[in-house]
VOPA-765979 format. One line per 10 residues: number of its first residue (from 1); their letters; for each residue x, y, z of N, C-alpha, C. Coordinates in steps of 0.1 Angstrom, whole numbers, padded with zeros to 4 digits. Example, Ala and Ser with C-alpha at 12.3 -4.5 7.8 and 13.67 -1.06 7.14 Angstrom:
<atoms>
1	as	0132 -0057 0078 0123 -0045 0078 0132 -0033 0078 | 0128 -0022 0071 0137 -0011 0071 0129 0000 0079
</atoms>
This chain:
<atoms>
1	meiftqtwhw	0004 -0314 -0094 0008 -0300 -0098 -0002 -0290 -0094 | -0014 -0294 -0091 -0024 -0284 -0088 -0021 -0276 -0075 | -0013 -0282 -0066 -0009 -0275 -0054 0000 -0263 -0057 | 0007 -0264 -0068 0017 -0253 -0072 0010 -0242 -0080 | -0001 -0245 -0087 -0008 -0235 -0096 -0019 -0228 -0089 | -0023 -0232 -0077 -0033 -0225 -0070 -0027 -0216 -0059 | -0035 -0206 -0055 -0031 -0197 -0045 -0030 -0204 -0032 | -0019 -0203 -0024 -0017 -0210 -0012 -0024 -0202 -0001 | -0029 -0209 0009 -0035 -0203 0021 -0024 -0195 0028 | -0029 -0184 0034 -0019 -0174 0040 -0012 -0181 0052
11	aisgfligfv	-0018 -0191 0058 -0011 -0197 0069 0001 -0206 0065 | 0000 -0212 0053 0011 -0220 0048 0022 -0210 0043 | 0019 -0200 0036 0029 -0190 0031 0035 -0183 0043 | 0027 -0179 0052 0033 -0172 0064 0042 -0181 0072 | 0038 -0194 0074 0047 -0203 0081 0060 -0205 0074 | 0060 -0206 0060 0072 -0208 0053 0081 -0195 0054 | 0075 -0184 0053 0083 -0171 0054 0089 -0171 0068 | 0081 -0174 0078 0086 -0174 0092 0097 -0184 0094 | 0096 -0195 0088 0107 -0205 0089 0120 -0201 0083 | 0119 -0194 0071 0131 -0189 0065 0137 -0178 0073
21	mllltyfgkt	0129 -0170 0079 0134 -0159 0088 0141 -0165 0100 | 0136 -0175 0106 0142 -0182 0117 0156 -0188 0113 | 0156 -0194 0101 0169 -0199 0096 0179 -0188 0094 | 0175 -0177 0088 0184 -0165 0086 0189 -0160 0099 | 0180 -0158 0109 0184 -0153 0122 0194 -0163 0128 | 0192 -0176 0127 0201 -0186 0133 0215 -0184 0127 | 0215 -0182 0114 0228 -0181 0107 0234 -0166 0107 | 0227 -0157 0114 0232 -0143 0115 0230 -0135 0102 | 0221 -0138 0094 0218 -0131 0082 0206 -0123 0082 | 0205 -0112 0074 0192 -0105 0073 0189 -0104 0058
31	fgmssnlrsf	0176 -0104 0056 0170 -0105 0042 0166 -0091 0037 | 0168 -0089 0025 0163 -0077 0019 0168 -0076 0004 | 0159 -0072 -0005 0163 -0072 -0019 0171 -0059 -0023 | 0168 -0048 -0017 0175 -0036 -0021 0190 -0036 -0017 | 0193 -0043 -0007 0207 -0044 -0003 0216 -0051 -0014 | 0209 -0058 -0023 0216 -0064 -0034 0220 -0054 -0044 | 0213 -0043 -0045 0217 -0032 -0054 0230 -0026 -0050 | 0231 -0025 -0036 0244 -0020 -0031 0255 -0029 -0034 | 0252 -0042 -0033 0263 -0052 -0037 0267 -0051 -0052 | 0256 -0050 -0060 0259 -0049 -0075 0268 -0037 -0078
41	csmtgigkkv	0265 -0025 -0071 0272 -0013 -0073 0287 -0015 -0068 | 0288 -0021 -0056 0301 -0024 -0050 0310 -0033 -0059 | 0303 -0042 -0066 0311 -0051 -0075 0318 -0044 -0086 | 0312 -0032 -0090 0318 -0025 -0101 0330 -0017 -0097 | 0333 -0016 -0084 0345 -0008 -0080 0342 0006 -0077 | 0329 0010 -0078 0326 0024 -0075 0328 0029 -0061 | 0331 0019 -0052 0334 0022 -0038 0346 0031 -0037 | 0355 0031 -0047 0367 0039 -0046 0363 0054 -0047 | 0351 0057 -0053 0347 0071 -0055 0336 0075 -0045 | 0327 0065 -0042 0316 0068 -0033 0317 0058 -0021
51	sffdwdwksq	0319 0065 -0009 0322 0057 0003 0310 0047 0007 | 0298 0050 0003 0287 0042 0007 0288 0028 0000 | 0295 0027 -0011 0296 0015 -0018 0310 0008 -0015 | 0317 0013 -0006 0330 0008 -0002 0328 -0002 0009 | 0325 -0014 0006 0322 -0024 0016 0325 -0038 0010 | 0325 -0048 0018 0328 -0062 0014 0315 -0068 0009 | 0313 -0067 -0004 0302 -0073 -0011 0302 -0088 -0011 | 0314 -0093 -0010 0315 -0108 -0011 0309 -0115 0002 | 0307 -0107 0012 0300 -0113 0024 0285 -0114 0021 | 0281 -0108 0011 0266 -0109 0008 0263 -0118 -0005
61	rwnlvvvlga	0273 -0126 -0008 0271 -0135 -0020 0258 -0143 -0019 | 0256 -0148 -0007 0244 -0156 -0004 0231 -0149 -0008 | 0231 -0135 -0006 0219 -0127 -0009 0218 -0125 -0024 | 0229 -0125 -0031 0228 -0124 -0046 0222 -0137 -0052 | 0224 -0148 -0045 0217 -0161 -0049 0202 -0159 -0047 | 0198 -0152 -0037 0183 -0149 -0035 0178 -0142 -0047 | 0185 -0132 -0052 0180 -0124 -0064 0179 -0134 -0076 | 0189 -0142 -0078 0189 -0151 -0089 0177 -0161 -0088 | 0175 -0166 -0076 0164 -0175 -0073 0150 -0168 -0075 | 0149 -0155 -0072 0137 -0148 -0074 0134 -0146 -0089
71	miggyvavhf	0144 -0144 -0096 0143 -0142 -0111 0139 -0155 -0117 | 0146 -0166 -0114 0143 -0179 -0120 0129 -0184 -0115 | 0126 -0182 -0102 0113 -0186 -0096 0102 -0178 -0103 | 0104 -0166 -0105 0094 -0158 -0112 0091 -0162 -0126 | 0102 -0165 -0133 0100 -0170 -0147 0093 -0183 -0147 | 0097 -0193 -0138 0090 -0206 -0138 0075 -0204 -0134 | 0073 -0196 -0124 0059 -0194 -0119 0050 -0188 -0130 | 0055 -0178 -0138 0047 -0172 -0148 0045 -0181 -0160 | 0056 -0188 -0164 0055 -0195 -0177 0050 -0210 -0175 | 0051 -0215 -0163 0048 -0229 -0162 0038 -0232 -0151
81	lsdssnvain	0036 -0223 -0141 0028 -0227 -0130 0016 -0217 -0128 | 0014 -0208 -0137 0004 -0197 -0135 -0010 -0202 -0140 | -0019 -0199 -0132 -0033 -0201 -0136 -0041 -0189 -0133 | -0045 -0181 -0143 -0051 -0168 -0141 -0065 -0169 -0135 | -0071 -0181 -0136 -0085 -0182 -0131 -0086 -0182 -0116 | -0075 -0183 -0109 -0075 -0183 -0094 -0072 -0170 -0088 | -0071 -0160 -0096 -0068 -0146 -0091 -0081 -0139 -0090 | -0086 -0136 -0078 -0099 -0129 -0077 -0097 -0115 -0072 | -0100 -0106 -0081 -0099 -0091 -0078 -0113 -0086 -0077 | -0115 -0078 -0067 -0128 -0072 -0064 -0133 -0065 -0077
91	petisqlqnl	-0145 -0067 -0082 -0150 -0061 -0094 -0151 -0046 -0093 | -0152 -0040 -0081 -0152 -0026 -0079 -0138 -0020 -0082 | -0128 -0027 -0077 -0114 -0023 -0080 -0111 -0023 -0095 | -0116 -0034 -0102 -0114 -0035 -0117 -0121 -0023 -0123 | -0133 -0020 -0119 -0141 -0008 -0124 -0133 0005 -0122 | -0128 0007 -0110 -0121 0019 -0107 -0108 0020 -0116 | -0101 0009 -0117 -0089 0010 -0126 -0092 0012 -0140 | -0104 0006 -0145 -0108 0009 -0159 -0112 0023 -0161 | -0117 0030 -0151 -0120 0044 -0152 -0108 0053 -0153 | -0096 0047 -0148 -0084 0054 -0149 -0076 0051 -0162
101	gfdapngkll	-0082 0041 -0170 -0076 0037 -0182 -0068 0024 -0182 | -0068 0017 -0171 -0061 0005 -0169 -0070 -0007 -0174 | -0064 -0016 -0182 -0072 -0027 -0186 -0074 -0038 -0175 | -0084 -0046 -0177 -0086 -0056 -0167 -0075 -0066 -0167 | -0071 -0072 -0156 -0059 -0080 -0155 -0060 -0092 -0165 | -0071 -0099 -0166 -0072 -0111 -0175 -0060 -0120 -0174 | -0056 -0123 -0162 -0045 -0132 -0159 -0031 -0126 -0161 | -0030 -0113 -0164 -0017 -0107 -0166 -0012 -0101 -0152 | 0001 -0102 -0150 0006 -0096 -0138 0008 -0081 -0139 | 0010 -0076 -0151 0013 -0061 -0152 0003 -0056 -0163
111	pdflfgsdal	-0003 -0045 -0161 -0013 -0039 -0171 -0005 -0034 -0183 | -0011 -0038 -0195 -0005 -0033 -0207 -0004 -0018 -0208 | -0014 -0011 -0201 -0015 0003 -0202 -0002 0009 -0197 | 0005 0003 -0187 0017 0008 -0181 0030 0001 -0187 | 0029 -0012 -0190 0041 -0019 -0194 0040 -0026 -0207 | 0030 -0023 -0215 0030 -0028 -0229 0039 -0020 -0238 | 0040 -0025 -0250 0049 -0019 -0260 0045 -0005 -0264 | 0032 -0003 -0264 0026 0011 -0267 0030 0021 -0256 | 0030 0016 -0243 0033 0025 -0232 0048 0030 -0233 | 0057 0022 -0238 0071 0025 -0238 0074 0035 -0250
121	qspkmiaill	0063 0038 -0258 0065 0048 -0268 0059 0062 -0264 | 0053 0062 -0253 0047 0074 -0248 0057 0081 -0238 | 0060 0094 -0241 0069 0101 -0232 0064 0103 -0218 | 0050 0104 -0217 0044 0105 -0203 0047 0092 -0195 | 0045 0081 -0202 0046 0068 -0194 0061 0066 -0191 | 0070 0069 -0200 0084 0067 -0198 0088 0076 -0186 | 0083 0089 -0186 0086 0098 -0175 0081 0093 -0161 | 0069 0087 -0162 0063 0082 -0149 0071 0070 -0144 | 0075 0061 -0153 0083 0049 -0149 0097 0054 -0144 | 0103 0063 -0151 0117 0068 -0146 0116 0075 -0133
131	iggiligfgs	0106 0084 -0131 0105 0091 -0119 0101 0082 -0107 | 0092 0072 -0110 0088 0062 -0100 0100 0054 -0096 | 0109 0050 -0105 0120 0042 -0102 0130 0050 -0093 | 0132 0063 -0097 0141 0071 -0089 0136 0073 -0075 | 0123 0075 -0074 0117 0077 -0060 0117 0064 -0052 | 0116 0053 -0058 0117 0040 -0051 0131 0038 -0046 | 0141 0041 -0055 0155 0040 -0051 0158 0049 -0040 | 0154 0062 -0041 0157 0072 -0030 0150 0067 -0017 | 0137 0063 -0018 0130 0059 -0006 0136 0047 0001 | 0140 0037 -0007 0146 0025 0000 0160 0029 0006
141	ryaggctsgh	0167 0038 0000 0180 0042 0006 0177 0051 0019 | 0167 0060 0018 0164 0068 0029 0158 0060 0041 | 0150 0050 0038 0144 0042 0048 0154 0031 0053 | 0165 0030 0047 0174 0020 0051 0170 0006 0047 | 0163 0004 0037 0158 -0009 0032 0146 -0008 0024 | 0142 -0019 0018 0130 -0019 0009 0119 -0025 0017 | 0107 -0027 0011 0096 -0032 0018 0098 -0047 0022 | 0105 -0054 0014 0107 -0068 0018 0116 -0069 0030 | 0127 -0061 0030 0136 -0061 0041 0130 -0057 0054 | 0123 -0046 0053 0117 -0041 0066 0105 -0049 0070
151	aisglsnlql	0096 -0052 0061 0083 -0059 0064 0085 -0074 0068 | 0095 -0080 0061 0096 -0094 0064 0108 -0096 0075 | 0119 -0092 0071 0131 -0094 0080 0131 -0085 0092 | 0129 -0072 0090 0129 -0063 0102 0118 -0065 0112 | 0106 -0067 0107 0095 -0070 0117 0097 -0083 0124 | 0102 -0093 0117 0104 -0106 0123 0115 -0106 0134 | 0123 -0096 0133 0134 -0094 0143 0130 -0083 0153 | 0117 -0079 0153 0111 -0069 0162 0119 -0056 0162 | 0122 -0051 0151 0130 -0038 0150 0120 -0027 0149 | 0120 -0017 0158 0112 -0006 0158 0113 0003 0145
161	pslkavigff	0125 0005 0140 0126 0013 0127 0119 0006 0116 | 0119 -0007 0115 0112 -0014 0105 0097 -0013 0106 | 0092 -0013 0118 0078 -0010 0120 0074 0004 0115 | 0082 0014 0119 0080 0028 0114 0080 0028 0099 | 0090 0021 0093 0091 0021 0078 0079 0015 0072 | 0075 0003 0077 0063 -0004 0071 0050 0005 0072 | 0049 0012 0083 0037 0021 0085 0038 0032 0074 | 0050 0037 0072 0052 0047 0062 0050 0042 0048 | 0054 0030 0045 0052 0024 0032 0037 0023 0030 | 0029 0018 0040 0015 0016 0039 0008 0029 0036
171	igglimshfv	0011 0040 0044 0005 0053 0043 0008 0058 0029 | 0021 0057 0025 0025 0062 0012 0017 0055 0000 | 0015 0042 0002 0007 0035 -0008 -0008 0039 -0009 | -0013 0042 0003 -0027 0047 0003 -0028 0061 -0003 | -0018 0069 0000 -0018 0083 -0006 -0017 0082 -0021 | -0008 0073 -0026 -0005 0071 -0040 -0018 0066 -0047 | -0024 0056 -0042 -0035 0050 -0049 -0048 0058 -0048 | -0050 0066 -0038 -0062 0073 -0037 -0061 0088 -0041 | -0049 0093 -0041 -0048 0108 -0045 -0039 0110 -0057 | -0027 0104 -0057 -0018 0108 -0068 -0021 0100 -0081
181	lpllf	-0025 0087 -0080 -0028 0080 -0092 -0039 0086 -0100 | -0050 0090 -0094 -0061 0096 -0102 -0056 0109 -0108 | -0047 0116 -0103 -0042 0129 -0109 -0033 0126 -0121 | -0026 0115 -0121 -0017 0111 -0132 -0025 0105 -0144 | -0036 0098 -0141 -0043 0092 -0152 -0057 0097 -0152
</atoms>
């Protein structure tokens, strides 16, 4: 079981991701998580009012299984296979985050400062989470996909728009972490 609870070497993870991308390409499929949101909306019948959602969501059923697998896999990983001792975060990063009010990870995936029960009682935190969610939704629609779709599937298919999107995601993350985050906290 130790092989599942420890962090895998990047070459093993990279090989597995590449293998899955080759399989998807062979079967004529593309991977991306945000496309599932379009499928979920299409399933409601809203395509009768909004043309963007008027498409054959049944052709993407296989991708809905990916979402279900990600949720089940995440649950299993957190509750049965996690070992917080193997996550090494630079002490300087922890210090910088603590200066902003974030608690040390201590084996947690999400900081209580943002996602704990106290945070959900703060109007400021609720506003930050709502605005962030809207911006992520807008950004993935504007970019034609999310980070997983562009960075994993698009780059493996050598798509220039995906390279541009990934560069934009990276620059946006740098701007957010170095300039906007300190202003918010």
